[in-house]
C-alpha angles and dihedrals in degrees: 000000000000089000092063088047091053093050089049092049092044093052091045092053091049093050092048091047087054091048093049088052096048095046095039087231108160099207141020139180122199129183105210117198112224131173126322095013094300123136138204116213113214119196117188131185124185127206113176102312097335122097126195116203131202118195126194123191134143091204112102094200094051088048092051092046094051093044092053094045097047095099091058092049089050090052091049091049090048092056086059091052094257123131109215116203120213107277127251111227129205115186097182117108107245116208110239119238105229 
C-alpha cells in the first residue's frame, strides 16, 4: 500500500538526515525501491541545520501520500533539531544513468 511505502520513505529520509548530520556531508541522493519495481529518488541538501529535499517519483499515489505526510515528517525532523524545508517534487520519470 502507498501508506507502507510512505512510512518506509519517511524512515529512510530520517535516517539519511541523521547520517548527513553525523558525517557533515552536504548533499546526498538515494534511490529507494518501493512496490512493483518502482523507485523514489530522494535528493537532500543540508545547510546548517536546514535540509531541503527533492523527491522524484512517477507514481501519483506515492506522490500524494508523501505530500500529505510531509507535515509529520517535518515534525519528526524538528524533534531531532533539523529544520526540514517544504519538499520539491518532480513527478516526471527520470531516465537513470547506468
